[in-house]
Legacy VTK file of the C-alpha trace (Angstrom):
# vtk DataFile Version 3.0
C-alpha trace
ASCII
DATASET POLYDATA
POINTS 762 float
15.410 -22.055 -0.268
12.500 -19.769 0.639
13.603 -16.881 2.877
12.423 -16.965 6.482
10.104 -14.171 7.518
11.161 -11.966 10.457
9.140 -12.636 13.609
9.444 -9.790 16.108
9.425 -10.637 19.769
6.149 -10.376 21.647
6.454 -8.061 24.634
3.749 -7.308 27.180
1.825 -4.067 26.690
-1.544 -3.342 28.269
-4.099 -0.802 27.003
-7.274 -0.076 28.920
-10.059 2.335 27.956
-13.752 2.369 28.878
-13.287 -0.876 30.799
-11.863 -2.681 27.764
-8.435 -4.267 28.200
-6.258 -4.967 25.155
-2.951 -6.817 25.272
-0.793 -5.643 22.394
2.399 -7.693 21.989
3.846 -5.554 19.191
3.353 -2.030 20.543
7.057 -1.964 21.481
7.810 -1.451 17.782
6.744 2.207 18.273
10.171 2.998 19.820
11.717 4.466 16.671
15.118 5.082 18.278
15.435 1.559 19.690
18.191 -0.331 17.813
16.080 -3.496 18.061
13.271 -1.763 16.159
15.621 -0.541 13.438
17.116 -4.021 13.190
13.624 -5.495 12.750
12.685 -3.005 10.008
15.976 -3.720 8.256
15.251 -7.447 8.444
11.776 -6.828 6.987
13.312 -4.979 4.040
15.823 -7.759 3.454
13.060 -10.364 3.567
10.844 -8.403 1.167
13.760 -7.893 -1.215
14.579 -11.612 -1.114
10.937 -12.576 -1.749
10.774 -10.179 -4.701
14.238 -10.867 -6.067
12.756 -12.752 -9.013
10.994 -9.528 -10.055
14.194 -7.517 -10.476
14.113 -7.810 -14.249
10.437 -6.829 -14.400
11.082 -3.823 -12.175
13.841 -2.675 -14.484
11.569 -3.213 -17.467
8.808 -1.097 -15.922
11.247 1.715 -15.124
12.479 1.543 -18.718
8.865 1.710 -19.954
8.179 4.799 -17.835
11.356 6.473 -19.057
10.593 5.576 -22.669
7.210 7.323 -22.433
8.467 10.373 -20.516
10.045 13.439 -22.054
12.761 13.654 -19.431
14.115 16.996 -20.585
11.152 19.315 -20.719
10.060 22.859 -20.018
6.884 24.077 -18.357
4.568 26.795 -19.607
5.669 30.216 -18.310
3.346 31.970 -15.865
3.446 35.739 -15.571
3.970 37.204 -12.115
4.826 40.882 -12.017
7.629 41.646 -14.450
8.749 38.036 -14.921
7.711 34.834 -16.631
8.255 31.892 -14.238
8.485 28.253 -15.318
10.008 24.926 -14.400
12.473 22.759 -16.299
13.436 19.113 -15.989
16.674 17.673 -17.317
17.337 14.070 -18.239
19.296 12.380 -15.481
18.404 14.892 -12.782
16.041 13.917 -9.967
14.462 17.294 -9.332
13.035 20.230 -11.216
14.718 23.574 -11.821
12.688 26.750 -11.321
13.543 29.549 -13.742
12.373 32.941 -14.950
12.892 35.377 -17.815
11.961 39.071 -17.963
8.490 39.922 -19.263
7.685 42.849 -21.500
6.245 45.846 -19.716
2.486 46.187 -19.687
1.217 49.327 -21.390
-0.503 51.375 -18.688
-2.991 52.641 -21.285
-3.879 49.079 -22.309
-3.410 46.815 -19.246
-5.621 44.098 -20.728
-3.546 43.679 -23.865
-3.672 39.922 -24.407
-0.253 39.880 -26.078
1.433 41.035 -22.869
-0.165 38.168 -20.981
0.470 35.458 -23.595
3.399 33.247 -22.578
6.444 33.016 -24.821
6.171 30.093 -27.252
7.769 26.734 -26.471
11.345 26.217 -27.580
12.142 23.678 -30.278
14.864 22.308 -27.993
13.731 22.331 -24.339
17.255 21.467 -23.213
18.354 24.986 -24.119
17.742 27.943 -21.788
15.439 30.736 -22.832
17.027 34.029 -23.718
17.690 35.936 -20.506
16.937 32.907 -18.325
17.715 33.155 -14.629
17.639 30.120 -12.332
15.459 30.906 -9.328
16.252 27.661 -7.522
17.788 24.377 -8.643
16.487 21.684 -6.329
19.228 19.325 -7.528
21.855 21.680 -6.116
19.953 22.228 -2.883
19.481 18.454 -2.464
23.175 17.599 -2.754
24.306 15.443 0.153
20.764 14.438 1.142
18.900 11.187 0.456
15.584 13.020 0.734
14.625 16.519 -0.375
11.349 18.398 -0.459
10.380 22.047 -0.831
7.559 23.112 1.480
7.552 26.839 0.683
8.588 28.727 -2.438
7.758 32.391 -2.916
9.273 35.409 -4.650
8.678 38.944 -3.421
6.493 41.168 -5.577
9.483 43.218 -6.734
11.220 40.021 -7.882
14.246 40.463 -5.620
13.828 38.038 -2.743
13.278 34.278 -2.808
12.131 32.318 0.207
12.215 28.539 0.270
11.513 25.919 2.937
13.473 22.647 2.844
12.824 19.229 4.398
15.701 16.734 4.128
14.259 14.000 6.361
10.716 13.421 5.123
9.173 14.458 8.450
7.641 17.692 7.067
9.778 19.840 9.364
11.044 22.659 7.176
13.942 25.085 7.424
13.209 28.487 5.868
15.888 30.452 4.028
15.884 33.731 2.078
18.011 34.463 -0.991
18.741 37.683 -2.863
18.036 36.844 -6.513
19.975 39.891 -7.722
23.241 38.735 -6.096
22.660 35.037 -5.382
23.505 35.644 -1.727
21.656 33.571 0.869
20.881 35.755 3.865
21.719 34.761 7.444
17.953 34.485 8.122
17.291 30.808 8.899
14.104 29.661 10.596
13.926 25.992 11.549
11.143 23.594 12.536
8.296 25.321 10.717
5.408 24.076 8.605
4.941 24.578 4.873
3.388 27.650 3.259
5.540 30.679 4.184
5.117 33.820 2.039
6.148 37.463 1.603
3.905 40.420 2.247
3.480 42.738 -0.812
6.339 45.006 0.309
8.812 42.122 0.491
9.993 43.394 3.869
8.188 40.752 5.902
7.739 36.988 5.800
4.792 35.257 7.437
5.211 31.639 8.522
3.666 29.106 10.908
5.228 27.054 13.670
3.873 23.881 15.220
3.212 22.489 18.690
4.537 19.230 20.131
1.882 17.255 18.226
3.047 18.872 14.973
-0.101 20.983 14.697
0.469 24.366 12.997
-0.712 26.631 15.793
1.057 30.007 15.558
1.585 32.495 12.717
4.676 34.698 12.942
5.886 37.855 11.216
9.592 38.010 10.373
11.338 41.131 9.092
13.825 40.185 6.365
17.389 40.585 7.575
16.653 40.446 11.313
17.258 37.678 13.883
14.492 35.174 14.539
14.378 36.291 18.162
12.757 39.516 16.975
9.911 37.742 15.145
6.409 38.610 16.289
3.621 36.085 16.909
0.605 37.619 15.158
-1.838 34.813 15.945
-1.909 31.743 18.176
-4.628 29.071 18.149
-4.899 27.414 21.579
-7.559 24.829 20.651
-5.864 21.489 19.903
-8.614 20.672 17.413
-7.670 23.508 15.050
-4.718 24.159 12.773
-3.709 27.482 11.236
-2.522 28.636 7.836
-1.925 31.996 6.217
-1.761 33.540 2.760
-2.622 36.534 0.598
-5.687 37.421 -1.387
-5.078 37.336 -5.133
-5.794 41.061 -5.264
-2.778 41.605 -2.997
-4.879 43.864 -0.816
-5.236 41.545 2.179
-3.312 39.091 4.315
-5.462 36.203 5.538
-5.085 33.802 8.477
-7.396 30.812 8.671
-7.962 28.632 11.729
-9.756 25.398 10.854
-10.830 22.084 12.224
-12.336 19.443 9.970
-15.806 20.907 10.513
-15.351 24.550 11.594
-13.315 27.497 10.307
-12.600 31.142 11.057
-10.747 33.755 8.977
-8.826 36.833 10.094
-7.723 39.536 7.671
-5.359 42.497 7.593
-4.851 45.288 5.074
-1.600 44.277 3.369
-0.481 47.904 3.273
-0.167 47.698 7.056
1.577 44.341 7.678
2.426 45.261 11.264
-1.232 45.869 12.105
-3.774 43.683 13.886
-5.744 40.959 12.118
-9.528 41.126 12.523
-12.125 38.348 12.366
-14.443 38.229 9.342
-17.042 35.739 10.652
-16.615 34.412 14.209
-16.349 30.650 14.367
-19.490 28.637 14.915
-19.326 24.899 15.478
-19.995 23.038 12.250
-19.776 26.095 9.979
-16.957 26.055 7.425
-16.093 28.997 5.213
-13.334 30.450 3.101
-13.123 33.779 1.354
-11.590 35.837 -1.408
-11.505 39.573 -1.998
-13.410 40.972 -4.988
-14.236 44.386 -6.378
-17.680 44.389 -8.031
-19.429 47.545 -9.175
-16.783 49.611 -7.418
-17.429 47.925 -4.035
-14.889 45.968 -1.974
-16.455 42.625 -1.088
-15.677 39.340 0.559
-16.893 36.412 -1.511
-17.536 33.710 1.063
-18.097 30.027 0.337
-19.849 28.488 3.360
-22.073 25.637 4.526
-24.274 27.406 7.081
-27.666 25.766 6.444
-26.217 24.753 3.073
-24.605 21.276 3.323
-23.232 21.382 -0.229
-22.151 25.023 0.230
-23.246 28.344 -1.174
-21.405 31.537 -2.197
-22.380 34.919 -0.798
-20.955 38.439 -0.933
-20.619 40.843 1.997
-18.976 44.287 2.257
-15.372 44.213 3.434
-16.138 46.938 5.966
-19.344 45.247 7.181
-18.875 41.459 6.906
-21.798 40.714 9.244
-24.259 42.628 7.057
-26.995 40.594 5.321
-25.253 38.774 2.471
-26.064 38.800 -1.228
-26.327 35.275 -2.649
-24.244 34.618 -5.782
-24.459 30.828 -5.952
-27.441 29.365 -4.074
-27.286 26.024 -2.344
-28.323 23.046 -4.437
-28.240 19.550 -2.991
-25.796 17.357 -4.924
-23.924 20.286 -6.481
-20.924 20.606 -4.160
-19.489 24.123 -4.376
-15.765 23.916 -3.619
-14.694 27.550 -3.815
-14.632 30.824 -5.719
-11.661 32.864 -6.960
-11.871 36.536 -7.797
-9.959 38.408 -10.496
-10.300 42.019 -11.527
-12.433 41.167 -14.574
-13.966 37.779 -13.799
-14.919 35.235 -11.155
-14.105 31.522 -11.268
-16.205 28.921 -9.459
-15.094 25.350 -8.772
-17.845 22.837 -8.079
-18.742 19.174 -8.464
-21.707 17.648 -10.269
-22.413 14.083 -11.388
-19.292 12.960 -9.569
-16.906 15.086 -11.662
-15.116 18.409 -11.083
-16.380 21.410 -13.042
-15.404 25.064 -13.388
-17.622 28.025 -14.272
-16.744 31.639 -15.056
-18.586 34.968 -14.833
-17.235 38.135 -16.428
-16.992 41.428 -14.590
-16.762 44.956 -15.916
-17.496 48.404 -14.593
-21.183 48.034 -15.395
-21.823 44.637 -13.791
-23.788 44.969 -10.571
-23.667 42.402 -7.800
-27.285 41.338 -8.266
-26.550 40.469 -11.911
-24.181 37.687 -10.816
-26.839 35.376 -9.460
-26.211 31.803 -10.637
-29.524 31.729 -12.507
-28.959 35.053 -14.258
-27.058 33.762 -17.289
-23.687 35.319 -16.444
-22.008 32.032 -15.527
-20.500 29.802 -18.229
-19.067 26.335 -17.717
-15.574 25.797 -19.067
-15.487 23.053 -21.673
-12.407 20.942 -22.300
-11.560 21.154 -26.016
-10.270 17.579 -26.055
-8.734 16.884 -29.429
-6.646 13.775 -29.787
-6.774 10.396 -31.445
-10.242 9.156 -30.679
-10.982 12.074 -28.376
-14.313 13.767 -28.235
-16.098 10.433 -28.280
-19.356 10.068 -26.404
-22.442 12.124 -25.941
-21.100 14.519 -23.329
-23.894 13.837 -20.842
-21.444 12.918 -18.112
-22.884 9.481 -17.400
-19.701 7.830 -18.574
-21.344 5.654 -21.199
-18.697 6.013 -23.880
-17.578 9.424 -22.617
-14.236 10.739 -21.579
-14.408 11.164 -17.820
-12.877 14.625 -17.717
-11.368 16.570 -14.841
-11.209 20.307 -15.502
-10.115 23.270 -13.414
-8.286 26.598 -13.329
-4.528 26.278 -13.011
-1.655 28.742 -12.531
-3.413 32.123 -12.376
-1.597 34.280 -9.821
-2.277 37.762 -11.171
-5.317 39.817 -10.196
-5.413 41.838 -13.441
-4.757 39.101 -15.993
-7.254 39.037 -18.904
-6.645 35.340 -19.632
-7.697 32.350 -17.550
-5.398 29.358 -17.681
-7.059 26.000 -17.090
-6.183 22.345 -17.314
-8.051 19.199 -18.205
-7.352 15.504 -18.361
-9.045 12.117 -18.385
-7.920 8.557 -17.774
-6.935 8.279 -21.446
-6.150 11.902 -22.336
-2.806 13.304 -21.126
-2.944 16.436 -19.010
-3.491 19.520 -21.174
-3.190 23.221 -20.309
-5.147 25.848 -22.230
-5.788 29.577 -22.031
-9.171 31.302 -22.329
-9.476 34.891 -23.500
-12.200 35.841 -21.057
-13.415 38.827 -23.070
-14.147 36.466 -25.970
-15.801 33.650 -24.006
-18.971 33.990 -26.110
-16.956 32.926 -29.167
-16.607 29.418 -27.791
-13.654 27.279 -28.850
-12.036 30.102 -30.821
-11.391 31.904 -27.523
-9.357 28.960 -26.221
-5.688 28.364 -27.017
-4.132 25.024 -26.141
-0.739 25.805 -24.637
0.637 22.328 -24.039
-0.329 18.694 -23.673
1.720 16.378 -21.502
4.053 14.606 -23.924
3.728 10.820 -23.983
6.415 9.253 -26.117
6.437 5.864 -27.804
3.450 6.321 -30.083
0.737 6.643 -27.447
-2.792 7.034 -28.884
-5.740 7.756 -26.612
-7.995 5.955 -29.127
-6.331 2.672 -28.145
-7.820 2.934 -24.639
-11.333 3.249 -23.258
-12.870 4.607 -20.077
-16.288 4.011 -18.599
-18.432 4.977 -15.594
-20.233 2.069 -13.983
-22.233 1.656 -10.761
-22.345 -0.980 -8.046
-25.035 -1.385 -5.411
-24.008 -1.359 -1.741
-25.763 -3.568 0.834
-27.967 -0.645 1.919
-29.047 0.028 -1.678
-26.743 2.985 -2.302
-25.353 3.206 -5.840
-21.558 3.491 -5.791
-19.752 4.942 -8.833
-16.883 3.074 -10.470
-14.386 4.486 -12.947
-12.882 1.989 -15.379
-10.057 2.307 -17.899
-8.545 -0.405 -20.066
-6.736 -1.052 -23.322
-9.095 -1.993 -26.103
-8.835 -5.535 -27.398
-7.402 -6.942 -24.155
-10.470 -6.979 -21.889
-13.237 -9.098 -23.424
-16.098 -8.197 -21.060
-15.521 -4.456 -21.306
-14.844 -4.553 -25.026
-18.184 -6.336 -25.485
-19.963 -3.749 -23.371
-18.188 -0.909 -25.170
-19.489 -2.383 -28.408
-23.066 -2.397 -27.099
-23.411 -6.036 -26.079
-26.419 -6.948 -23.962
-25.687 -7.506 -20.245
-26.210 -11.268 -20.473
-23.128 -11.543 -22.679
-20.855 -9.781 -20.234
-20.395 -12.772 -17.936
-19.429 -15.096 -20.759
-17.024 -17.780 -19.528
-13.408 -16.890 -20.042
-14.087 -13.225 -20.667
-12.759 -11.958 -17.342
-9.518 -9.991 -17.170
-6.980 -9.188 -14.459
-8.047 -6.046 -12.616
-6.496 -3.450 -10.309
-9.018 -1.762 -7.981
-8.071 1.446 -6.153
-9.899 3.166 -3.295
-9.539 5.928 -0.698
-12.784 7.213 0.835
-11.862 9.691 3.584
-11.615 13.433 4.323
-14.077 14.261 1.519
-11.195 13.720 -0.928
-12.302 12.929 -4.477
-10.335 10.573 -6.707
-10.871 12.308 -10.027
-10.030 11.178 -13.558
-6.384 11.669 -14.370
-3.755 10.375 -16.742
-0.820 8.276 -15.533
2.217 7.130 -17.501
3.173 4.364 -15.012
-0.376 3.006 -15.235
0.184 2.249 -18.934
2.546 -0.555 -17.925
-0.452 -2.283 -16.349
-2.998 -1.435 -19.039
-0.734 -2.645 -21.840
-0.491 -6.027 -20.122
-4.274 -6.379 -20.207
-5.037 -5.180 -16.674
-8.240 -3.202 -16.084
-7.756 -0.231 -13.765
-10.780 0.669 -11.648
-11.523 3.222 -8.943
-14.185 2.552 -6.342
-15.556 5.993 -5.404
-16.687 4.899 -1.957
-18.469 6.932 0.687
-16.180 9.034 2.842
-14.883 10.704 -0.313
-16.362 13.837 -1.849
-17.349 12.732 -5.326
-21.104 13.024 -4.799
-21.348 15.950 -2.401
-21.158 16.499 1.331
-23.656 13.726 2.128
-21.344 11.234 0.391
-18.636 12.247 2.849
-20.831 12.422 5.935
-22.110 8.870 5.417
-18.574 7.469 5.325
-17.006 8.905 8.488
-17.194 8.549 12.302
-20.093 6.209 13.146
-20.800 5.423 9.468
-17.185 4.687 8.484
-17.865 1.041 7.671
-19.907 2.182 4.653
-16.551 2.895 2.972
-15.549 -0.730 3.405
-18.820 -2.307 2.318
-18.959 0.040 -0.698
-15.515 -1.145 -1.803
-16.487 -4.779 -1.365
-19.689 -4.151 -3.358
-17.625 -2.681 -6.204
-15.275 -5.680 -6.202
-18.219 -8.067 -6.216
-19.844 -6.093 -9.042
-16.704 -6.403 -11.174
-16.781 -10.147 -10.598
-20.516 -10.526 -11.184
-20.408 -8.603 -14.469
-17.567 -10.728 -15.817
-14.963 -7.970 -15.798
-12.667 -9.957 -13.519
-12.540 -12.860 -11.079
-11.335 -13.032 -7.446
-8.096 -14.780 -8.402
-7.459 -12.003 -10.948
-8.263 -8.990 -8.761
-5.801 -6.895 -6.739
-6.664 -3.917 -4.531
-4.660 -0.827 -3.614
-5.054 2.101 -1.226
-2.779 4.439 0.680
-2.844 6.306 3.997
-6.550 6.421 4.966
-7.030 4.271 1.867
-4.670 1.830 3.575
-7.217 1.562 6.371
-9.712 0.655 3.657
-7.345 -2.059 2.446
-6.845 -3.508 5.926
-10.566 -3.535 6.590
-11.570 -5.281 3.349
-8.766 -7.805 3.859
-10.487 -8.821 7.091
-14.049 -8.590 5.764
-13.776 -10.160 2.309
-10.361 -11.734 1.747
-11.876 -14.219 -0.694
-12.506 -11.436 -3.233
-8.862 -10.516 -3.759
-5.682 -12.203 -4.899
-3.528 -9.432 -3.458
-3.679 -6.156 -1.549
-1.176 -3.299 -1.737
-1.361 -0.957 1.276
0.761 2.193 1.020
1.596 4.039 4.285
-1.529 2.359 5.658
-3.509 3.653 8.635
-4.127 0.129 9.919
-3.876 0.634 13.684
-6.266 3.586 13.928
-7.656 2.981 17.380
-4.254 2.908 19.056
-3.197 6.095 17.264
-6.409 8.065 17.799
-6.268 7.217 21.510
-2.924 9.064 21.777
-3.506 12.847 21.694
0.229 13.467 21.925
0.757 12.028 18.435
0.875 14.363 15.409
-2.599 15.333 14.157
-4.539 13.055 16.543
-6.815 15.648 18.173
-7.525 17.227 14.790
-8.450 13.780 13.501
-11.246 13.337 16.041
-13.585 15.236 13.701
-12.958 12.585 11.036
-12.951 9.381 13.064
-14.560 10.353 16.361
-12.964 10.656 19.800
-12.467 7.164 21.214
-10.534 8.548 24.180
-13.609 10.192 25.683
-16.502 8.468 23.881
-17.138 4.799 24.651
-19.434 4.385 21.628
-16.756 5.651 19.238
-14.179 3.431 20.935
-16.334 0.336 20.519
-17.181 1.193 16.907
-13.564 1.791 15.881
-12.539 -1.450 17.538
-14.964 -3.341 15.306
-13.143 -2.243 12.135
-9.524 -1.534 13.142
-7.560 -3.797 10.771
-4.816 -4.619 13.280
-7.262 -5.569 16.014
-9.471 -7.674 13.726
-6.926 -9.975 12.104
-8.330 -13.495 12.456
-7.525 -17.081 11.572
-8.676 -17.118 7.939
-7.065 -17.294 4.493
-5.768 -13.862 3.462
-4.718 -12.647 0.024
-1.080 -11.802 -0.519
-0.302 -8.448 1.108
2.410 -5.852 0.544
2.611 -2.949 3.002
4.845 0.008 2.155
5.791 2.618 4.741
8.409 5.262 5.599
10.426 5.587 8.779
10.034 9.373 9.003
6.341 9.554 8.172
4.695 11.879 10.710
1.148 11.365 9.427
0.859 7.568 9.568
3.668 6.196 11.693
5.673 3.225 10.377
4.700 1.278 13.502
1.146 0.724 12.239
2.011 -1.424 9.191
4.906 -3.007 11.113
2.518 -4.256 13.808
-0.129 -5.229 11.250
2.256 -7.372 9.199
3.531 -9.081 12.355
-0.021 -9.996 13.383
-0.913 -11.143 9.862
2.051 -13.501 9.925
0.856 -14.894 13.245
-2.212 -16.253 11.435
-0.251 -17.535 8.445
-0.795 -14.694 5.977
1.735 -14.072 3.229
2.522 -10.450 4.122
5.539 -8.331 3.187
6.692 -5.021 4.651
8.947 -2.504 2.926
10.046 0.500 4.990
11.838 3.381 3.299
14.438 4.487 5.823
14.887 7.970 4.295
11.398 9.131 3.380
8.120 10.526 4.687
4.393 10.191 4.060
4.737 10.868 0.351
7.438 8.238 -0.071
10.834 8.753 -1.627
11.810 12.048 -3.236
13.097 12.618 -6.747
11.382 11.453 -9.919
13.735 8.563 -10.711
13.515 7.263 -7.145
9.734 7.562 -7.343
9.683 5.604 -10.608
11.751 2.827 -9.029
9.463 2.729 -6.014
6.370 2.530 -8.196
8.007 -0.172 -10.316
8.503 -2.291 -7.185
4.797 -2.007 -6.411
3.581 -2.610 -9.956
5.894 -5.599 -10.402
4.490 -7.122 -7.211
0.918 -6.518 -8.403
1.661 -8.118 -11.769
3.266 -11.091 -10.044
0.150 -11.597 -7.914
-1.934 -11.480 -11.090
0.283 -14.061 -12.740
1.515 -11.552 -15.314
5.158 -11.229 -14.321
6.157 -12.740 -17.661
3.491 -10.934 -19.684
4.829 -8.852 -22.561
2.931 -5.570 -22.993
0.805 -5.217 -26.090
2.150 -2.865 -28.726
0.264 0.266 -29.734
LINES 1 763
762 0 1 2 3 4 5 6 7 8 9 10 11 12 13 14 15 16 17 18 19 20 21 22 23 24 25 26 27 28 29 30 31 32 33 34 35 36 37 38 39 40 41 42 43 44 45 46 47 48 49 50 51 52 53 54 55 56 57 58 59 60 61 62 63 64 65 66 67 68 69 70 71 72 73 74 75 76 77 78 79 80 81 82 83 84 85 86 87 88 89 90 91 92 93 94 95 96 97 98 99 100 101 102 103 104 105 106 107 108 109 110 111 112 113 114 115 116 117 118 119 120 121 122 123 124 125 126 127 128 129 130 131 132 133 134 135 136 137 138 139 140 141 142 143 144 145 146 147 148 149 150 151 152 153 154 155 156 157 158 159 160 161 162 163 164 165 166 167 168 169 170 171 172 173 174 175 176 177 178 179 180 181 182 183 184 185 186 187 188 189 190 191 192 193 194 195 196 197 198 199 200 201 202 203 204 205 206 207 208 209 210 211 212 213 214 215 216 217 218 219 220 221 222 223 224 225 226 227 228 229 230 231 232 233 234 235 236 237 238 239 240 241 242 243 244 245 246 247 248 249 250 251 252 253 254 255 256 257 258 259 260 261 262 263 264 265 266 267 268 269 270 271 272 273 274 275 276 277 278 279 280 281 282 283 284 285 286 287 288 289 290 291 292 293 294 295 296 297 298 299 300 301 302 303 304 305 306 307 308 309 310 311 312 313 314 315 316 317 318 319 320 321 322 323 324 325 326 327 328 329 330 331 332 333 334 335 336 337 338 339 340 341 342 343 344 345 346 347 348 349 350 351 352 353 354 355 356 357 358 359 360 361 362 363 364 365 366 367 368 369 370 371 372 373 374 375 376 377 378 379 380 381 382 383 384 385 386 387 388 389 390 391 392 393 394 395 396 397 398 399 400 401 402 403 404 405 406 407 408 409 410 411 412 413 414 415 416 417 418 419 420 421 422 423 424 425 426 427 428 429 430 431 432 433 434 435 436 437 438 439 440 441 442 443 444 445 446 447 448 449 450 451 452 453 454 455 456 457 458 459 460 461 462 463 464 465 466 467 468 469 470 471 472 473 474 475 476 477 478 479 480 481 482 483 484 485 486 487 488 489 490 491 492 493 494 495 496 497 498 499 500 501 502 503 504 505 506 507 508 509 510 511 512 513 514 515 516 517 518 519 520 521 522 523 524 525 526 527 528 529 530 531 532 533 534 535 536 537 538 539 540 541 542 543 544 545 546 547 548 549 550 551 552 553 554 555 556 557 558 559 560 561 562 563 564 565 566 567 568 569 570 571 572 573 574 575 576 577 578 579 580 581 582 583 584 585 586 587 588 589 590 591 592 593 594 595 596 597 598 599 600 601 602 603 604 605 606 607 608 609 610 611 612 613 614 615 616 617 618 619 620 621 622 623 624 625 626 627 628 629 630 631 632 633 634 635 636 637 638 639 640 641 642 643 644 645 646 647 648 649 650 651 652 653 654 655 656 657 658 659 660 661 662 663 664 665 666 667 668 669 670 671 672 673 674 675 676 677 678 679 680 681 682 683 684 685 686 687 688 689 690 691 692 693 694 695 696 697 698 699 700 701 702 703 704 705 706 707 708 709 710 711 712 713 714 715 716 717 718 719 720 721 722 723 724 725 726 727 728 729 730 731 732 733 734 735 736 737 738 739 740 741 742 743 744 745 746 747 748 749 750 751 752 753 754 755 756 757 758 759 760 761
């Protein structure tokens, strides 16, 4: 007998703003501590489990497939910091990683750029064995004992290698407890600082810790200085941000010379700095905040001069990089990287002997490098002066290197590339990583002094192991474009297994467009989207995704407006009063996949999480006929109710993204037109699975709980799964995460009619 869906009681609740009255019968589900609410969420889990009971075997199979492709016992590439090589290890059967270190050889003072001293020790033949001299810095498995959830929010070692600080969350609510441990004795000090945010760190002396606390809305608003070994009551507040629209964070420049505090809203920022040699001094402002001007900075020494390299958007929507003297930051700046529309500059990092620039072009992330030496003057570093070189991913695998390299995606690898794991100011090597949808994540090292030698200056350190005979040549990836209702071209990333997707295989082979809609050529497809906060969904490899691809499912990403793939304008035209462009872009991509014969509506499922869950709820209301199923993970589906409540975590900060419906009637009316919860109507909906977490402080569980209840009122087949011991990121621990993902993938395959499908062999 089919299980009976829970139907929560309807209780009167009245909301009135700008003369608009809304009666919300399910708002009572917000009372997290009410036993009736917990009983309802428990009943929802039991119902979802009963409805998906027939998928238990498939879930187990998917977990087994993930495990079979994963090298469970593995060792990371060591990174040099000070006199130690630091790295992580994973052990088969253990949920969490283990952070370790071994002593590093001393650097010859007469030859500080000796590449050998900066080259990591080679990988061990047996990664289950410890390295010689290995010391465990922290074993998260030990720290997590007795807890259903565990997350580290801070992890830092003092410059002298003695002290470890770590911040722990055991609830999933991103409220961390900070502790300090003596790595020479293993003793954990009495210092314990509760209810703080992530990102605590030591000053260079190791005598002080800087951390941030939060206000009642869980906004990081105050930075504190703590002297190691003293009571918390003696801690000093070094900066407080009173504006509810700003949050604060702190850190150190890579040079170690400066401590930096940044206060930011979504559209404005301001940095304060302090000479790290004087940690008890006063922070000073670099550039005073100006509404709409964002900037961040790094310390550089060029031609013997101390400079701030500042990435900013003042009269430069896609950002520019300038240099100003540290002792005169308001002096006329020198331009290093001029503004260029469509080339989104994302930031610059300074090292003693080189600069690294991250930017976006043609919808993909790129990284460029410029060398420094004692003779390089600031004016020689202009972007057009020939000093900057783009990093190139030396992809070398089965079938890799295909395509013409022009970035248009026609037969190319869609590559993400960027610097990774480079903490030391004086290092002569730059470590970088690259990946694509078909190429496992790879880490390489560039000898910067030899950059003119091309590939010979690059050493591949490690590629993510994928067991079971994986060959990238068996899979294909492609960049396509859909056309939105207003004529905007929307990029689509596609990946599939060759031989299983007729329409894409034909196109990959050069078939003319008329052949692509041939009857019977369509394949099941999985379409993902996000489209908020200028976040870009870049190419990346996924082992769990192979369980879908090997069953003939096409994976696609709709790079909708509101994201950052195509520059700041792409973001600006998908937020506040243009937010609905995100939804119509996604629908246009789905329609394009149908029109070109890639898939069909009864073979198409959609997925999005958090703000991408809002996208899912909106397209479910706007175009339910295009989808067989929709997976919404921690979905922001009751946005108007939440953004009207400034007492909730992050709400005031979010007004820059969504608008302020509390004080602006136009924003209120606009948000009400697209809020998924408030626009559920009597119409056929696709099957829906909403996944949430009880302790999520970013998108509260009540939003999907209310949404599912209203969907059921109109006859929709909607399921809700609520993790009772997790936060916004879901469950903790890799095995738990695999099981969670297997639940979702099994449901998607069931919607696609592939629950019995056996994956194709490589």
